[in-house]
C-alpha positions in Angstrom: -0.1 0.0 -0.3 1.3 3.6 -0.9 1.6 6.4 2.0 -1.2 7.5 4.0 -2.1 10.6 3.3 -2.2 13.3 6.3 -6.4 13.1 5.9 -6.0 9.3 6.6 -3.7 9.5 9.4 -5.9 11.6 10.8 -9.4 10.1 10.2 -7.9 6.9 11.2 -6.4 8.6 14.6 -10.1 9.8 15.4 -11.2 6.3 15.5 -8.9 5.6 18.3 -10.8 6.3 21.9 -14.1 5.8 20.3 -16.5 3.9 22.5 -17.2 0.0 22.2 -20.8 -0.7 21.1 -22.2 -4.3 20.5 -24.4 -3.1 17.6 -21.9 -1.1 15.7 -24.0 2.4 16.2 -22.2 5.5 15.8 -20.3 6.9 17.7 -19.1 3.5 18.8 -17.9 0.1 17.3 -17.7 -3.5 17.6 -14.3 -5.2 16.6 -15.6 -5.8 12.7 -17.3 -2.3 12.7 -13.8 -1.0 13.9 -12.0 -3.0 11.3 -14.7 -2.4 8.5 -14.3 1.8 9.3 -10.5 1.7 9.1 -10.5 -0.8 5.5 -12.7 2.0 4.2 -10.3 4.8 5.0 -8.0 3.0 3.5 -10.0 3.2 0.2 -11.1 -0.9 1.0 -14.8 -0.2 0.8 -17.5 -3.0 0.4 -17.5 -5.0 3.6 -20.5 -6.4 4.9 -21.8 -5.0 7.8 -22.1 -7.2 10.7 -24.2 -7.5 13.4 -24.9 -10.4 15.4 -27.9 -11.4 17.0 -25.9 -11.8 20.2 -22.2 -11.1 21.2 -21.7 -14.7 22.7 -18.1 -15.9 22.5 -19.3 -18.9 20.3 -21.3 -16.0 17.9 -18.2 -14.2 17.5 -16.2 -17.9 16.7 -18.9 -18.6 14.2 -19.2 -15.5 12.3 -15.2 -15.1 11.9 -14.8 -18.7 11.2 -18.0 -19.2 8.6 -19.2 -16.0 7.7 -18.8 -16.5 3.7 -16.3 -13.0 3.5 -14.1 -15.1 5.0 -13.5 -17.3 2.1 -12.0 -13.8 0.4 -9.3 -13.5 2.8 -6.0 -15.5 2.5 -3.4 -16.1 5.6 -0.3 -14.3 5.5 3.0 -14.8 7.6 4.0 -11.1 8.5 1.5 -8.2 8.8 1.4 -5.8 6.2 -0.4 -2.2 6.2 -4.2 -2.5 6.4 -4.5 -6.5 6.7 -6.7 -8.2 9.0 -5.7 -9.3 12.6 -7.6 -12.1 13.6 -6.9 -13.1 17.6 -8.0 -15.3 19.8 -7.1 -16.2 23.9 -7.0 -19.5 22.4 -6.5 -21.6 19.1 -9.7 -19.9 18.1 -10.0 -16.4 16.4 -12.7 -14.3 18.5 -11.7 -10.9 17.8 -10.6 -9.0 14.7 -8.6 -6.1 14.5 -6.3 -3.8 11.7 -2.6 -3.6 11.2 -1.4 0.0 10.9 1.4 2.4 10.5 0.4 5.0 12.5 3.4 6.2 14.2 4.4 2.9 15.0 3.1 -0.6 14.1 0.3 -1.6 15.8 -3.5 -3.0 15.6 -6.7 -0.9 15.7 -9.5 -2.3 17.3 -12.4 -2.7 19.5 -13.7 -4.2 22.6 -15.4 -3.6 25.5 -13.6 -3.1 28.3 -11.3 -0.2 26.1 -13.5 0.8 22.9 -11.2 1.4 20.0 -7.6 1.2 21.1 -4.2 0.9 19.2 -2.0 -1.5 20.7 1.3 -3.3 19.8 1.5 -7.2 19.5 3.5 -6.8 22.6 0.5 -5.3 24.4 -1.9 -8.0 22.8 -0.3 -10.7 23.8 0.4 -9.2 27.7 -3.7 -8.8 27.6 -3.9 -12.8 26.8 -4.6 -12.4 22.8 -2.0 -15.7 22.4 -3.4 -16.8 18.6 -2.6 -13.9 16.4 -3.0 -14.4 12.4 -2.8 -12.1 9.8 -5.0 -12.0 6.6 -5.6 -10.3 3.1 -8.3 -10.2 0.5 -7.7 -12.7 -2.2 
């Protein structure tokens, strides 16, 4: 991906600190909503909206594993700007974020505890995100 514009950097930075909203209603985001917002700013539009019927762990696992959008993505070994970062506290992904280089490489993601945050892999691992994989659209 080419360098980010000042406008893109500003818009991405403004996502940080937004509240968490399980239904992905502005001004808040759930993890998929924050990922989609970042993708749109990066110029990748058209990702499907997703609001789970419930936000149980099983529902998140099913969505991240079985949603038709998932067939359009491939796993990559190392993160690149804008890639999806799937995370799980065990072996199964339950969470998604977006890899960005904004004043250092880190993951933009949203959790109920912090809202939208921008955290390094080291911080994520300290927060018990053990299973971390990177994905790009095919």
